[in-house]
Every structure is written in C-alpha cells, then in structure tokens.
VOVO-407269 format. One line per 4 residues: number of its first residue (from 1); for each residue x, z, y of N, C-alpha, C. Coordinates in Angstrom, 2 decimals. Atoms other than C-alpha are relative to their C-alpha. Layout:
N
NUM = X:Z:Y:X:Z:Y:X:Z:Y ~ ...;
end
This chain:
243
1 = 0.63:-0.92:-0.95:-21.06:101.25:103.39:-1.51:-0.01:-0.17 ~ 1.44:-0.11:0.16:-24.62:102.54:102.99:-0.69:-0.14:1.33 ~ 0.76:0.18:-1.23:-27.08:101.39:105.61:-1.45:0.34:-0.23 ~ 1.41:-0.35:0.11:-30.69:102.23:106.39:-0.79:-1.04:-0.76;
5 = 0.75:1.07:0.63:-31.77:98.86:105.05:0.15:-0.04:-1.51 ~ -0.16:0.06:1.44:-30.32:99.29:101.56:-0.05:1.37:-0.68 ~ 0.19:-1.32:0.58:-30.66:103.04:101.08:-1.44:0.09:-0.49 ~ 1.37:-0.02:0.49:-33.69:103.52:98.84:-0.85:1.06:0.69;
9 = 0.97:-0.95:-0.51:-36.75:105.20:100.25:-0.53:0.82:-1.17 ~ 0.47:-0.88:1.07:-37.81:108.21:98.16:-1.35:0.58:0.39 ~ 1.34:-0.52:-0.24:-41.50:109.10:97.93:-0.36:0.92:-1.15 ~ 0.33:-1.01:0.99:-42.46:112.29:96.09:-1.52:0.18:-0.07;
13 = 1.45:-0.08:0.17:-45.98:112.49:94.64:-0.31:1.00:-1.10 ~ 0.31:-1.07:0.95:-47.29:115.62:92.96:-1.31:-0.27:-0.74 ~ 1.16:0.20:0.85:-49.97:115.91:90.30:-1.26:0.71:0.47 ~ 1.32:-0.55:-0.30:-53.44:117.40:90.14:0.07:1.32:0.77;
17 = 0.20:-1.19:-0.84:-54.48:120.03:92.70:1.07:0.17:1.08 ~ -1.15:-0.22:-0.88:-51.28:119.55:94.69:0.09:-1.02:1.12 ~ -0.27:0.88:-1.12:-50.31:118.08:98.03:1.49:-0.10:0.25 ~ -1.41:0.16:-0.36:-47.04:117.27:99.79:0.73:1.33:0.00;
21 = -0.61:-1.34:-0.07:-46.41:121.00:100.17:0.71:0.39:-1.29 ~ -0.58:-0.39:1.30:-45.54:121.22:96.46:1.48:-0.34:-0.10 ~ -1.38:0.46:0.09:-42.21:119.49:97.13:0.92:0.63:1.05 ~ -0.78:-0.56:-1.11:-40.98:121.68:100.01:1.42:0.37:-0.39;
25 = -1.34:-0.46:0.39:-38.06:123.23:98.13:0.87:-1.16:-0.46 ~ -0.76:1.17:0.44:-37.00:119.95:96.53:0.49:-0.79:1.21 ~ -0.38:0.75:-1.20:-36.98:118.24:99.93:1.12:0.69:0.76 ~ -1.09:-0.72:-0.67:-34.76:120.97:101.36:1.34:-0.42:-0.58;
29 = -1.24:0.42:0.66:-32.12:119.95:98.80:0.27:-1.48:0.18 ~ -0.17:1.45:-0.09:-32.73:116.20:99.06:0.42:-0.48:1.38 ~ -0.19:0.46:-1.37:-32.51:116.00:102.83:1.46:-0.24:0.37 ~ -1.42:0.17:-0.30:-28.71:116.25:102.81:0.42:-1.45:-0.15;
33 = -0.38:1.40:0.26:-28.27:112.80:101.27:-1.12:-0.99:0.29 ~ 1.15:0.88:-0.21:-31.76:111.44:101.88:-0.89:0.61:1.08 ~ 0.73:-0.66:-1.09:-32.93:112.64:105.30:-1.41:-0.50:0.23 ~ 1.35:0.51:-0.21:-35.98:110.40:105.28:-0.85:0.01:-1.27;
37 = 0.84:-0.18:1.18:-37.22:111.31:101.80:-1.28:0.71:0.42 ~ 1.28:-0.60:-0.40:-40.89:112.19:102.05:-0.83:0.37:-1.23 ~ 1.01:-0.34:0.99:-43.63:113.86:100.05:-1.35:-0.38:0.59 ~ 1.32:0.39:-0.50:-47.20:112.63:100.30:-1.11:0.75:-0.71;
41 = 1.20:-0.57:0.59:-50.63:114.08:99.68:-0.94:-1.15:-0.33 ~ 0.88:1.07:0.42:-52.84:111.75:97.68:-1.41:0.19:0.56 ~ 1.40:-0.11:-0.40:-56.36:110.97:98.94:-0.79:0.81:-1.04 ~ 0.76:-0.87:0.89:-58.74:113.53:97.51:0.59:1.38:-0.10;
45 = -0.67:-1.30:0.10:-56.23:116.37:97.79:0.35:0.57:1.37 ~ -0.12:-0.53:-1.36:-56.33:116.88:101.55:-1.22:0.86:0.28 ~ 1.16:-0.88:-0.19:-58.55:119.92:102.17:-0.80:-0.30:1.25 ~ 0.70:0.31:-1.25:-59.47:118.59:105.62:-0.75:-1.32:-0.05;
49 = 0.68:1.28:0.15:-60.85:115.30:104.29:-1.46:0.24:-0.38 ~ 1.41:-0.25:0.24:-64.65:115.45:104.54:-0.57:-0.83:-1.15 ~ 0.45:0.86:1.10:-65.01:112.64:101.97:0.86:0.18:-1.25 ~ -1.01:-0.25:1.02:-62.46:114.18:99.63:-0.51:-0.21:-1.42;
53 = 0.47:0.03:1.39:-64.62:114.46:96.49:-0.36:-1.40:-0.48 ~ 0.35:1.38:0.38:-65.43:110.72:96.56:1.22:-0.89:-0.18 ~ -1.21:0.82:0.09:-61.82:109.53:96.53:0.26:-0.43:-1.45 ~ -0.23:0.60:1.31:-60.74:107.31:93.64:1.48:-0.30:-0.23;
57 = -1.37:0.42:0.29:-57.58:106.14:91.91:0.40:-1.19:0.84 ~ -0.28:1.14:-0.86:-57.86:102.95:93.92:0.41:0.48:1.39 ~ -0.37:-0.57:-1.29:-57.77:105.01:97.11:1.42:0.55:-0.05 ~ -1.31:-0.64:0.12:-54.72:106.87:95.85:1.11:-1.04:-0.10;
61 = -1.04:1.03:0.12:-52.76:103.77:94.83:0.17:-0.75:1.31 ~ -0.07:0.67:-1.29:-53.62:102.11:98.14:0.79:0.84:1.01 ~ -0.72:-0.89:-0.91:-52.27:105.15:100.00:1.50:-0.03:-0.28 ~ -1.42:0.09:0.36:-48.98:104.96:98.08:0.58:-1.31:0.53;
65 = -0.47:1.30:-0.49:-48.67:101.26:98.92:0.12:0.00:1.52 ~ -0.07:-0.09:-1.45:-49.35:102.07:102.56:1.27:0.70:0.44 ~ -1.24:-0.72:-0.32:-46.48:104.56:102.62:1.20:-0.91:-0.25 ~ -1.10:0.93:0.29:-44.21:101.97:100.98:0.14:-1.03:1.12;
69 = -0.03:1.04:-1.04:-45.17:99.38:103.59:0.56:0.55:1.31 ~ -0.51:-0.61:-1.22:-44.30:101.81:106.37:1.52:0.06:0.02 ~ -1.45:-0.01:0.09:-40.71:101.73:105.11:0.58:-1.42:-0.02 ~ -0.48:1.38:-0.10:-40.47:97.96:105.54:0.41:-0.58:-1.33;
73 = -0.45:0.69:1.21:-38.49:96.00:102.98:1.01:0.80:-0.82 ~ -0.97:-0.82:0.74:-36.37:98.88:101.73:-0.46:0.23:-1.43 ~ 0.38:-0.33:1.38:-36.27:99.54:97.98:-0.62:1.39:-0.03 ~ 0.74:-1.25:0.07:-38.50:102.40:96.91:0.19:0.68:-1.35;
77 = -0.02:-0.84:1.19:-38.00:105.21:94.42:-1.26:0.85:0.04 ~ 1.18:-0.84:0.10:-41.30:106.75:93.36:0.29:1.14:-0.97 ~ -0.17:-1.18:0.85:-41.08:110.29:91.99:-1.39:0.54:-0.27 ~ 1.38:-0.33:0.35:-44.29:111.05:90.13:-0.05:1.17:-0.97;
81 = 0.16:-1.18:0.83:-45.22:114.44:88.73:-1.38:0.00:-0.65 ~ 1.25:-0.29:0.71:-47.89:115.03:86.09:-1.08:-1.03:0.27 ~ 1.15:0.86:-0.18:-51.29:113.58:87.06:0.14:-1.07:1.06 ~ -0.26:1.12:-0.92:-49.76:111.36:89.74:0.30:-1.27:-0.79;
85 = -0.37:1.16:0.82:-49.00:109.05:86.81:-1.03:-1.12:0.06 ~ 1.02:1.06:-0.02:-52.33:107.21:87.06:0.12:-0.88:1.25 ~ -0.13:0.88:-1.16:-52.11:106.00:90.69:1.36:-0.69:0.09 ~ -1.31:0.65:-0.03:-48.37:105.32:90.36:0.05:-1.14:-1.01;
89 = 0.07:1.10:0.97:-49.03:103.24:87.24:-0.74:-1.19:0.59 ~ 0.72:1.09:-0.67:-51.52:101.23:89.29:0.90:-0.72:0.99 ~ -0.93:0.61:-0.94:-48.88:100.63:91.97:1.01:-0.87:-0.74 ~ -0.94:0.78:0.81:-46.41:99.48:89.32:-0.63:-1.29:-0.50;
93 = 0.71:1.15:0.53:-49.02:97.09:87.96:-0.31:-1.02:1.10 ~ 0.43:0.90:-1.09:-50.18:95.66:91.30:1.19:-0.58:0.76 ~ -1.14:0.47:-0.80:-46.81:95.42:93.06:1.32:0.50:-0.59 ~ -1.26:-0.45:0.61:-43.86:95.89:90.68:1.22:-0.36:0.84;
97 = -1.14:0.44:-0.81:-41.61:94.04:93.14:0.35:0.99:1.11 ~ -0.24:-0.97:-1.08:-41.93:96.93:95.62:0.69:1.27:-0.48 ~ -0.50:-1.26:0.56:-40.61:99.62:93.27:1.36:-0.23:-0.67 ~ -1.34:0.13:0.58:-36.90:99.94:92.51:0.15:0.83:-1.26;
101 = -0.08:-0.88:1.16:-37.27:102.84:90.08:-1.13:1.01:0.09 ~ 0.96:-1.11:0.06:-39.83:105.40:88.96:0.64:1.15:-0.75 ~ -0.48:-1.22:0.65:-38.75:108.94:88.17:-1.24:0.82:-0.35 ~ 1.16:-0.76:0.46:-41.42:110.64:86.07:0.43:1.44:-0.26;
105 = -0.33:-1.42:0.14:-41.33:114.44:86.29:-1.01:0.65:-0.94 ~ 0.86:-0.54:1.06:-42.74:115.94:83.08:-1.28:-0.83:-0.11 ~ 1.12:0.93:0.01:-44.96:112.88:82.94:0.50:-1.34:-0.51 ~ -0.38:1.34:0.40:-44.91:109.18:82.15:-1.09:-0.98:0.35;
109 = 0.99:1.02:-0.35:-46.71:105.89:82.74:-1.20:0.06:-0.95 ~ 1.20:-0.02:0.84:-50.28:105.63:81.49:-0.23:-1.37:-0.61 ~ 0.33:1.25:0.68:-51.57:102.98:79.10:-1.27:-0.60:0.58 ~ 1.22:0.65:-0.50:-54.23:100.42:80.06:-1.25:0.64:-0.58;
113 = 1.26:-0.58:0.43:-57.72:101.86:79.93:-0.03:1.51:-0.09 ~ -0.06:-1.46:0.08:-56.56:105.47:80.06:-0.97:0.66:0.97 ~ 0.88:-0.82:-0.84:-59.02:108.04:81.41:0.46:1.44:-0.19 ~ -0.53:-1.36:0.14:-57.76:111.53:82.18:-1.01:0.94:-0.64;
117 = 1.02:-0.93:0.52:-61.03:113.36:81.48:-1.28:-0.77:-0.29 ~ 1.17:0.84:0.30:-63.51:110.98:79.81:-1.28:0.79:-0.23 ~ 1.19:-0.82:0.29:-65.86:113.85:78.93:-0.45:0.84:1.19 ~ 0.38:-0.76:-1.18:-66.05:115.25:82.45:-1.42:-0.39:0.41;
121 = 1.39:0.32:-0.35:-69.77:115.49:83.32:-0.10:-0.74:1.33 ~ 0.18:0.79:-1.22:-70.91:112.97:85.93:-0.46:0.87:1.16 ~ 0.53:-0.87:-1.05:-72.63:115.77:87.81:1.08:0.88:0.64 ~ -1.07:-0.84:-0.53:-69.32:117.58:88.33:0.80:-0.78:1.03;
125 = -0.66:0.73:-1.09:-67.96:116.48:91.70:1.50:0.19:0.02 ~ -1.41:-0.30:-0.07:-64.57:118.13:91.37:0.38:1.03:-1.05 ~ -0.51:-0.94:1.00:-62.40:120.14:89.02:0.94:0.97:0.69 ~ -0.83:-1.00:-0.66:-61.00:123.38:90.37:1.17:0.39:-0.89;
129 = -1.13:-0.52:0.76:-57.67:124.85:89.34:-0.51:1.12:-0.90 ~ 0.54:-1.03:0.90:-58.54:126.90:86.23:0.81:1.29:0.08 ~ -0.79:-1.23:0.08:-57.46:130.50:85.67:1.33:-0.29:-0.69 ~ -1.32:0.33:0.52:-53.78:130.62:84.84:0.13:0.22:-1.51;
133 = -0.07:-0.18:1.45:-54.35:131.94:81.33:-0.57:-1.22:-0.72 ~ 0.55:1.24:0.57:-56.44:128.82:80.66:0.97:-1.16:0.24 ~ -0.94:1.08:-0.33:-53.99:126.50:82.43:1.23:0.05:-0.90 ~ -1.20:-0.16:0.83:-51.11:127.92:80.39:-0.18:-0.55:-1.41;
137 = 0.26:0.59:1.32:-52.80:126.62:77.24:0.15:-1.51:0.04 ~ -0.10:1.45:-0.17:-52.56:123.10:78.67:1.38:-0.44:0.48 ~ -1.30:0.34:-0.58:-49.21:123.17:80.50:0.81:1.27:0.20 ~ -0.86:-1.18:-0.06:-46.25:125.54:80.49:0.21:0.50:1.43;
141 = -0.24:-0.66:-1.28:-45.97:128.01:83.39:1.39:0.65:0.04 ~ -1.34:-0.60:0.08:-42.41:128.91:82.41:0.75:-0.15:1.32 ~ -0.83:0.02:-1.19:-40.20:129.84:85.35:-0.73:0.25:1.30 ~ 0.77:-0.21:-1.22:-43.01:130.52:87.81:-0.25:1.49:0.24;
145 = 0.17:-1.40:-0.35:-42.99:133.89:89.54:-1.44:0.27:0.45 ~ 1.33:-0.37:-0.49:-46.10:135.80:90.60:-0.21:-0.53:1.41 ~ 0.09:0.49:-1.37:-45.34:134.80:94.19:-0.32:-1.50:0.01 ~ 0.24:1.44:0.07:-45.24:131.11:93.25:-1.43:-0.28:-0.48;
149 = 1.35:0.19:0.52:-48.46:131.40:91.26:-1.05:0.33:1.07 ~ 0.93:-0.35:-1.08:-50.17:133.08:94.22:-0.08:-1.14:1.01 ~ 0.00:1.13:-0.94:-49.12:130.20:96.48:-0.72:-1.20:-0.61 ~ 0.67:1.07:0.73:-50.27:127.69:93.88:-1.52:0.18:0.13;
153 = 1.43:-0.29:-0.05:-53.70:129.36:93.78:-0.54:-0.15:1.42 ~ 0.48:0.02:-1.38:-53.96:129.65:97.56:-0.09:-1.41:0.57 ~ -0.07:1.32:-0.61:-53.06:126.03:98.34:-0.60:-1.11:-0.86 ~ 0.55:1.02:0.90:-54.52:124.20:95.33:-1.33:-0.53:0.52;
157 = 1.23:0.67:-0.42:-57.27:121.69:96.13:-0.67:-0.57:-1.25 ~ 0.67:0.55:1.19:-59.91:120.77:93.51:0.20:-1.50:-0.12 ~ -0.22:1.41:0.27:-59.32:117.41:91.89:-1.33:-0.77:0.03 ~ 1.25:0.76:-0.06:-61.98:114.78:92.73:-0.42:-0.54:-1.37;
161 = 0.51:0.49:1.27:-64.20:113.85:89.79:0.28:-1.48:-0.27 ~ -0.25:1.43:0.26:-63.84:110.05:90.26:1.42:-0.28:-0.46 ~ -1.39:0.19:0.41:-60.06:110.32:89.89:0.17:0.31:-1.48 ~ -0.15:-0.44:1.38:-60.46:112.07:86.56:-0.79:-0.85:-1.00;
165 = 0.87:0.79:0.88:-63.17:109.76:85.18:0.30:-1.49:0.01 ~ -0.21:1.44:-0.17:-61.89:106.36:86.32:1.02:-0.55:-1.00 ~ -0.97:0.64:0.88:-60.24:104.10:83.71:1.12:-0.66:0.83 ~ -1.13:0.62:-0.70:-56.78:102.86:84.72:0.13:-1.44:-0.49;
169 = -0.01:1.41:0.37:-57.00:99.06:84.73:1.38:-0.60:0.29 ~ -1.34:0.56:-0.12:-53.57:97.53:84.08:0.05:-1.35:-0.70 ~ -0.03:1.35:0.57:-52.93:93.83:83.49:1.35:-0.70:0.13 ~ -1.25:0.69:-0.31:-49.44:92.97:84.77:1.15:0.58:-0.83;
173 = -1.07:-0.49:0.88:-46.77:93.30:82.08:1.32:0.17:0.73 ~ -1.23:-0.13:-0.77:-44.10:93.04:84.79:0.29:1.46:0.37 ~ -0.23:-1.41:-0.31:-44.58:96.76:85.40:1.01:0.61:-0.98 ~ -0.93:-0.50:1.00:-42.55:97.31:82.24:1.45:-0.31:0.31;
177 = -1.37:0.35:-0.38:-39.48:95.79:83.91:0.60:0.96:1.01 ~ -0.48:-0.94:-1.02:-39.21:98.56:86.50:0.87:1.06:-0.67 ~ -0.85:-1.06:0.56:-36.25:100.86:85.72:-0.69:1.37:0.10 ~ 0.77:-1.23:0.11:-37.59:104.22:84.65:0.88:1.16:-0.45;
181 = -0.66:-1.23:0.43:-36.30:107.77:84.33:-1.07:1.02:-0.38 ~ 0.89:-1.07:0.43:-38.16:110.40:82.33:0.75:1.33:0.11 ~ -0.57:-1.33:-0.10:-37.33:113.96:83.39:-0.86:0.91:-0.86 ~ 0.77:-0.75:1.01:-38.39:116.05:80.40:0.18:1.50:0.22;
185 = -0.05:-1.43:-0.34:-39.25:119.64:81.21:-0.70:0.84:-1.07 ~ 0.73:-0.82:0.97:-42.00:121.36:79.20:-0.03:-0.67:-1.37 ~ -0.13:0.74:1.26:-41.66:118.65:76.52:1.39:-0.61:-0.01 ~ -1.39:0.46:0.05:-38.09:117.89:75.45:0.08:-1.50:-0.24;
189 = -0.19:1.42:0.23:-36.64:114.41:75.27:-0.16:-0.34:-1.48 ~ 0.16:0.23:1.44:-36.53:114.73:71.48:-1.47:-0.10:-0.37 ~ 1.44:0.03:0.27:-40.24:115.51:71.40:-0.64:-1.25:0.59 ~ 0.54:1.21:-0.62:-40.99:112.68:73.81:0.29:-1.22:-0.86;
193 = -0.36:1.14:0.85:-39.11:110.21:71.62:-0.85:-0.04:-1.26 ~ 0.85:-0.06:1.20:-41.08:111.39:68.60:-1.41:-0.46:0.31 ~ 1.35:0.40:-0.40:-44.36:110.93:70.48:-0.06:-1.50:0.28 ~ -0.05:1.44:-0.25:-43.31:107.45:71.60:-0.02:-0.76:-1.32;
197 = -0.08:0.65:1.31:-42.42:106.47:68.03:-1.33:0.07:-0.73 ~ 1.29:-0.18:0.68:-45.77:107.83:66.82:-1.14:-0.70:0.71 ~ 1.05:0.68:-0.74:-47.68:105.88:69.45:-1.00:0.94:0.62 ~ 0.92:-0.98:-0.61:-49.18:109.03:70.94:-0.47:-0.51:1.35;
201 = 0.54:0.54:-1.26:-51.50:108.09:73.84:0.72:0.49:1.25 ~ -0.65:-0.56:-1.18:-49.61:110.37:76.23:1.26:-0.77:0.39 ~ -1.26:0.68:-0.28:-46.38:108.36:75.90:0.08:-1.40:-0.61 ~ -0.02:1.31:0.65:-47.40:105.10:74.20:0.55:-1.10:0.91;
205 = -0.42:1.03:-0.94:-46.70:103.07:77.35:1.52:-0.05:0.14 ~ -1.46:-0.03:-0.11:-43.04:104.16:77.31:0.64:-1.05:-0.90 ~ -0.55:0.99:0.94:-42.48:101.85:74.35:0.06:-1.40:0.61 ~ 0.03:1.32:-0.63:-43.22:98.89:76.65:0.96:-0.14:1.18;
209 = -0.95:0.02:-1.11:-40.59:99.80:79.24:1.33:-0.59:-0.45 ~ -1.25:0.69:0.37:-37.43:97.69:79.26:1.25:0.81:0.32 ~ -1.18:-0.76:-0.44:-35.08:100.12:81.03:-0.40:1.46:0.19 ~ 0.43:-1.41:-0.03:-35.55:103.82:80.29:1.20:0.92:-0.17;
213 = -0.97:-1.08:0.14:-33.27:106.80:80.87:-0.77:1.31:-0.15 ~ 0.70:-1.26:0.27:-34.23:110.24:79.61:0.93:1.16:0.32 ~ -0.80:-1.16:-0.42:-33.00:113.50:81.13:-0.77:1.28:-0.30 ~ 0.64:-1.30:0.27:-33.75:117.03:79.93:0.25:0.96:1.16;
217 = -0.08:-1.08:-0.98:-34.49:119.72:82.51:-0.92:1.10:-0.52 ~ 0.86:-0.96:0.68:-35.77:122.58:80.35:-0.60:1.04:0.95 ~ 0.73:-0.96:-0.82:-38.41:124.59:82.19:-1.48:-0.27:-0.24 ~ 1.42:0.25:0.15:-42.17:124.62:82.66:-0.43:-1.32:0.62;
221 = 0.57:1.27:-0.45:-44.48:121.87:83.87:0.13:-0.22:1.51 ~ -0.13:0.12:-1.45:-43.78:122.54:87.56:1.45:0.28:0.42 ~ -1.42:-0.23:-0.29:-39.98:122.14:87.91:0.34:-0.01:1.49 ~ -0.25:-0.01:-1.45:-40.27:121.58:91.67:-0.02:1.43:0.55;
225 = 0.00:-1.41:-0.40:-40.86:125.35:91.83:0.96:0.84:-0.84 ~ -0.84:-0.82:0.88:-38.93:126.67:88.84:1.47:-0.39:0.04 ~ -1.40:0.46:-0.08:-35.77:124.53:89.20:0.14:-1.09:1.07 ~ 0.02:1.03:-1.05:-36.00:122.72:92.56:1.36:-0.62:0.30;
229 = -1.32:0.53:-0.29:-32.27:122.39:93.15:0.47:-1.00:-1.04 ~ -0.41:0.89:1.08:-31.58:120.85:89.76:-0.83:-1.28:-0.01 ~ 0.85:1.19:-0.04:-34.56:118.51:90.07:0.43:-0.91:1.15 ~ -0.45:0.80:-1.14:-33.35:117.38:93.51:1.29:-0.76:-0.34;
233 = -1.24:0.67:0.39:-29.90:116.59:92.06:-0.27:-1.20:-0.90 ~ 0.35:1.11:0.89:-31.48:114.44:89.37:-0.58:-1.16:0.80 ~ 0.61:1.05:-0.82:-33.59:112.55:91.90:1.06:-0.70:0.85 ~ -1.08:0.55:-0.81:-30.55:112.08:94.14:0.84:-0.95:-0.84;
237 = -0.82:0.82:0.88:-28.52:110.74:91.22:-0.71:-1.29:-0.40 ~ 0.74:1.18:0.43:-31.24:108.39:90.04:-0.22:-0.98:1.15 ~ 0.19:0.86:-1.17:-31.79:107.07:93.58:1.25:-0.81:0.31 ~ -1.26:0.70:-0.28:-28.13:106.02:93.70:0.29:-1.11:-1.00;
241 = -0.21:1.02:1.03:-28.44:103.82:90.61:-0.43:-1.36:0.51 ~ 0.35:1.37:-0.40:-28.60:100.06:91.03:-0.82:-0.72:-1.05 ~ 0.82:0.64:1.02:-30.43:99.35:87.76:-0.59:1.07:-0.90;
end
C-alpha cells in the first residue's frame, strides 16, 4: 500500500526565462496519481522580486533544497528542464542523499566548472528572451503553436546575469550515484549517446552516472507545451521506479 511517507515528492523545475507556470499542462496530467506534485519558480525568475537580477545559482539551489525540506523525509524526484540543469546539479552535489531520481527533460547534468555564458558582458544585468527566429537557431521550437509562443513571450522573465556567468562548482562524486533518466526531445537518444562517447561538454557528465535510463520523446525543446500528456506519463512512470 502506498502511503504519503513513501510516495516520492515530485518537483518540476523549468529552464531559462520560465517559472512554475511553464508546467501547468503537465501538472494537470500528473495530479491524478501525484496530487502534491509541484512546480517551482527559481530565484531570479519571479517578476515581482525587486532583487531579481542579482540572484545566483547558489540562491537557486538553496531554493530547491528549501522545497525539498518542506516535504520532510520523503524521497524526491527532481524534474529539470534545460537551464535548470545547473542549480539541480548543485543540489545533487551538495545533498545527493535527498534525491531519489533526476529526470532531465531535453537536458542533462553539467560538468564541474561549467559556465552557461562565459562571454556574457559583466555590464549586462540580464538576458532577455531573444526573438523566436534567433532562439530557433539555438533550440527547436517544434510543436509550439502561435498561441503558445505568444504566452511564452508574454510570461518570460529575463535571466539574471549572475546565473549565466557563475561557474558550477562540483566536488562530490556521490552525485553520480543518483538514478537518472534522460528524456530526449530535440536531440535523440542516439545523438546523445554519440555526444557522450565523444566527450562533448554538453553531455560529458553523463558518462560519470552509474544508473542511467534514456527515453525518446521526439518534439522540440519545450515538451511541456508540445507533448505535455506524454511527458507527464514518463514522469509518472519514472517516479514509480525504486532504482
């Protein structure tokens, strides 16, 4: 029998420019089996935060740990999309014992010393969501309707400069023992495996993981909008695993 104490807590964390709102459709599907699944907005991505542009990766990882602590001693499934990989990697490094599994959504763990935008000028306080024709050169917009893109533009919050310039300091190899699921969307599992074998910086850390499952969900870089039902089923399935 499943009880509140052994049912894993699911925390959904979206990438750059996004808040908890990005997971609305996924949560609608997840709530049936996981009524207390939650999405969080990382520090720096709350438009009402007056100190938003000064937030750091340390602030973001601390906020994730705070949410975990609010769920007591229950196991935690972290679902990390895109640029949420840096603060989630910090959580894995600092407190691997608190994380039962990480589900990476078109993303993956970062390597020690990684910097998202090392060339970002110091004078630039924040990075706004670029025009979609520019964004499409960096990440696939496949499956996103005009209505979805309009909502994306309306609700997107500029990414704080410190988050993009800060090196990710990782020292605890125990983070590699956390069971991991890679949900491959804009980059297929075959391509990911090739990048891992080649030691590509984007996926080099995957080679250090002890327990990895790879699932293809072909679509663009924002599957929470293009295939929310299917993504929710994957998260539900992975949350039910014991290893």
